[in-house]
N, C-alpha and C positions, 0 to 999 in steps of 0.2 A: 451856538456859534464860534471857530476858532476849536474845538472840543473833537477827538479823538480817541478811540480804546486805548491808546498807550498814556494820554492823557489824566484817560478814568483809572486805568493801572494805575499808577503815578500818586494820585487822590487816594485810592483807595490802599492800597497797599503800605504809604509813608501814612494815615492814617490809623492802620492798625499795627503802628509803630513796629512795621516791618518782622513781622514773626507769624502773616503771614502763610500758608503755604501759594508759591506764588504762581504754581503752573490753576492752582484753582482758580486764583484774582484775575488772569489769563482769560481762562473760561469762561467766568462773572465781564469782562468788558466785552469781548470781542464779541459775545453770543446776543448783544445786551440787544442792539436795532434790532436784529432782524426776532428776539422775541417780545418786543415790546412790539414790532407791528402785526405778530400774529396775535398777540395781546389787542392792538385795534383795528384787526378785520374781524376777530371773534364781535366785536362791538361793546369794546369795552369804552365808556365815555370819556376818554380824557380830555381835560381842558385845552381849546380852541382857539383862534381869532377867525376873522367873520373867512377870511377863506380858505379857513381849514389848515391852516399852519398850527403845530403844537407847539402853547405856550411852556417853554421851561423855566426854572427858579433856581436861585442856590442853594445851597442846602450848606448845615453846618463843616467846613475841612473843605469844601471843594472848590477847586480854581475857576470851576465853569460852572454856567447856566445849561446844568442838564435834567435836573429832575424834573418825568412828567407823572402827575398827578390829575385828580380826579377831585376838584375843590379840596375838602380838605377831611372825604372818606373814600380815599383812594382803595383801599384792601376793602369795602366795604363792595364798591364798584366791582374789584376784580372777583372779587368771589360769587359775585349775584351774575356776571357773568357767566363762568364757570360752572358753576350750580346749574345754571341752564343748557349749558353742554351736555353736560352726565344727564342731565331729565334728559336730554330731546335723542341722547344717546344709548337711552334704558341698562345706564351699569348700574349694577343694584346697589345699593348702599347700607350698610346695619346699621342703624341708626338708634341709640344710647347704649351701644355697646364698645368695650373699652378692649385692648391686648394688654393681658397682664402677663404673659412668658414668649418667648420664640421657642416654635419646636424645634428643631436637629437633626440630621440625620446619624446613622453610625459610621457617615466619614465625618461629621463637623458643618456640615454644612446646612445653613438655615434653612429649612424646608416645610417651615405652617408657622402656625400662633396660634395658641388656648385668648378664649378672647371670656369677658363677663358682659352678661345684656345686665347694663346695672337697673335693669326695671322688673326683670323676673330672677336675676339672680340666677341664672341660669348660664353653665356654661359650656363651649363651643367649641370644638374643636373644627380646624381648618388646616388643609391640606397643602402647602402651597409650593416650585421651584424656583420658585423665587419670593424676598418679602422685602417689603422697602418702609423702613420710617420717615414718618413726616409730622410726630408730635409736637413740636413747638417746643419750648423753652419752659424756664421753673420759677417765673415771677411770685406766682403764688406760695412760694416755700417761703416768702417775707426773708432773705439773708439780710442780714445783722439789725431783723426788722423794721424794712423801707415799707411805704406802701408800694402794691406797683399800680403797671396802667396794662394787665394781660386778664387772655382770659379765664377760667373759674378750676379750668381744665391743665392750665400751665405748671404742673407738679414735677416733671424732668423724666418723667414717664418714660421715655425714649432711650435715654441715661441708662435709667436703670436694666429695661430690658437690653439694650444694645452691651453692656456692660455683661450680668446675670452670662451672656451666650457669650462671653468669650472677647466681642469687640474694642482697640483699642480706645480711650479715652484722647482727646487733646486739649490742652489749658482749661480743661474744665472751671477753673477757680477765676477764670474773666467773667465776667459781667457788665452790663452797662447799665448806665442809672438815667434816665433823661432827664436833664437838667429842668425840662418846666412840666414835673407835674401837678394838678389843683394841688394847692396849700388850702383856699379856704372857698364855701361852704366845705363844714362837714362832709354834707350829700356825696358831694365828687370827692373826697380826701383819693389822691394817687392817678386820681384819670390823666389822663395825656392828654397834656395843651400843645397841638405841634407844633413842626421845629418852622413849619410854615408861615406862623406867626410873626416870630423872628427873622424870615427870611421876605415875610413884606415891607420889616421895620419896626417892628417891635424892640427896647430896649431895656434890657436888665439894669433894675437901679433899685439904692440899699433906700434906711432908711432915709436917711438925708437928702435925697434926687438926688445923689452919684450917681453914674453909670460907668459900672468899676471891671465889667469886664465885654471884651468884642461880643456880641450878639451870634458871633457865627462861627466863634471856635468849633473845632473837633467835639465831640458831645463830651468824652472824660474832664478835656481839662474845663467846660462850664459848669458842669456839674460841681466840678471840685472847687472850684471858683464861690458857686453859692451856698454851697457846707462853710466854705472858710468864711464868707461872710455874714453870713448867721449865727458860726460859730467863735470861733477866737478874736475876730476884728470888732462882736458884739454891734454888725451893725443889720442885723435882722429886722423885721419888722411882726408883731407880735399875734397869733393869729386866735388865741386865745388855746389853740390847745399843741403850738410849737412853734416853730419862727420859719418866715419866708421873707421874698423877696416881691417889689411888685416887676411885672410885666406892664409896660407901657403901651399898651396898645392901642388908645388914641393915637398914638404916632401912625398906625398904619394909613389912618383915614386922613392925616396934614400932609401924606407925603403919596397918597395912592388918591386923592379923594373923596366926599362922603360914597356911602354905598359899595364900599373897596371891599369892609369885614365880608359885607352882607353876600354879595358875590363869590369872593374870593374863599372863605370859609367858613361856609351856613353852620355847618354843624358845631365849629367853638361856639361860634354866635348863642343861634340856639341853646347848649349847652347851661350856661352866664344866665340867658333871657329868662331860663324858667325858675332862675334863683332869684331872681332878682335883680342884675348884675347888666349891664349898660355897655358892652368893652368897648363901645364903640366910642363913651364917653368917661368911662372909671377905667386907672387899670387895674389887673386881674393880679393876685398873689402863686406863685408858686414856689417849689420846691421840687430835687430830684426822687425821683419814682425810678425803682426796677422796672425796668423792660427786656429785656435784650439779655440775652445768654451769647457772650460773642466764642465760645469754646464749647466742644461737643464729641458727637464719632469721630474719629479720622477717616476721613473716605480718597478715594484716588477719581481721576481724569470721567472713572465713569461710575463715581457715585456708591463704590462698593470699599463695605467697610473692611477690618480684616479677617471679619467672616466669611467665606465664601457665601454666595448669592444672597448675603442680607444686605440693601441699598439701606442708605437714609441721604432727605433733601432736606433742606427750609433750616430753621431753626437749633433740629438736634445735634448738627453738624459742626464740626470743631475746624479751621481749618483759609474758610472765603475771604476771615473778615481780622483775624488777626487779635488784637488784643484791645480793639477797637472799633465800634462798624461804622458807617456816615450814611448820615439819614438819606433814602430811599434805596439803598444795597439790599436792604431786607429781602423787600417784594420782589427786588430781580432776583437775589438768589432762587428768590422761593420757586416762580416762573422759570428762570435759568436749566438751575439742577432741580428741579421737579421733572422738566420736559424729557433733560439729560439721562436720570436715573428709572425714568419709564422706559425710554428707549432702550439705554442698555439693559436691563433686566428683561425687555420682552426679546432681544434678540440671544441674550443669555439662557433660558427657557427652549429655544429650538432643542440643546442639542446638549438638556437638565434628564439627568434619570433618575430620581429622586433614591435613596438606601432606605432601609430601617428607619420610622420614625421616635424620637426616645429626647426623654428629658433627664438624663444621667448630667450634662454640665451642671441645672439646678443643683442638685446633692453635693456635687463638688465644688461649688459655689457654697452650699452650706457650711461642706468640711473646711474650706479655708476663710469662713468667717469665724466659725468655734478655733478653727486650730490657730488665728489671730487674738484670741480671748476676748473676742468681740459678743455683748450677750443684747437683744433687745426685743422688743416683745412690738414695734412699730410695722407693719406690714406695706411693702413694695410692691409693684409701685402702689402709690398713693392714689392717684386718681382722681383726687377731688380735695382741696382742701378743707378743713374741719374747722368753724368757726362760731360753733357753742359758746355761750356764754358763761358759761357754769366751769371755773376754774378748776373744776377738782378732776374735767373729762377735758378740758380744752389742753389737744398736743401743740399748737401752734403756738408762733410767737404773741409777744401782747405788745401792741403799740401803741405808746402813748401818746 
């Protein structure tokens, strides 16, 4: 109510510290209504009232209720629907197979990729007139030793592949730490406690029982407030393996009435209930978790990178969210720019005639590394994190 693409633009552009590419933000907000309706028509089970009206909620840093959700497993529901669509259309998929290098042609255009079957270790070469990178983020690199809410494949593969092929990166130094990652118990350390918990009324509370920050500030402000409260202010709660703050989840049922938590955030309820914690009756402990890669490969409005015929969409890109992303805009980004990348690439391939294939850019990149005096035995892209307990062979961060 009272919302518009212009208002959405102002929220997203301002929330990203005015660093986003305006033309990309404009695409995001103007194409959003049509793309959400497209998902709805495909069968995504969005939250609705009895008369079919879509339910919307506030997110951090938003001035209007515009976030559509499927309880608290929206991403999974969208993936379920799109997966079924792929299967129904008999689109071929290579399971357990990861891209390890972009192939270019003699004119420097993307022309395919080298893949590795992670079960058989077989190398597969696929020639293509266009390549779309949709590899996600980098949370499993555990920057600065933080836990992460990301899946195990989030190891910055797309940034490595694109950069090595010559694609420009845009503020790849900016990462988002979601304010509320699970801090206790240890079995779910770093797991996402969705922002919807705060949008339903839960407050962040320190060891003295004080609410120290508005629950729906932008994520960077919220996360910084928690880190400051548990650090320099010394008002964190000792979890046995670190400091955290309370998230007052019983407040949700005081505001919305009994049954609100199980109706609106059932996945959160089950995650804690399995560990003997009833979040309806007792608060939970949270601390920021590495959640999203704000920067990435620079793209234009057709989703093409600075390498011709190499497209990118989703978290692997930079420019859509500036230096901070608002809640709800990541799934929207995936849909809007995923569809746009597919359409643009599909149109472009009609006029492409691929030249001779080459990996000469890899040799050139290795020379640049050597000339810069950099020597490393690290293999990239990393594909999966290494969590071996033997410190003599472990090559990842040690999270205390």
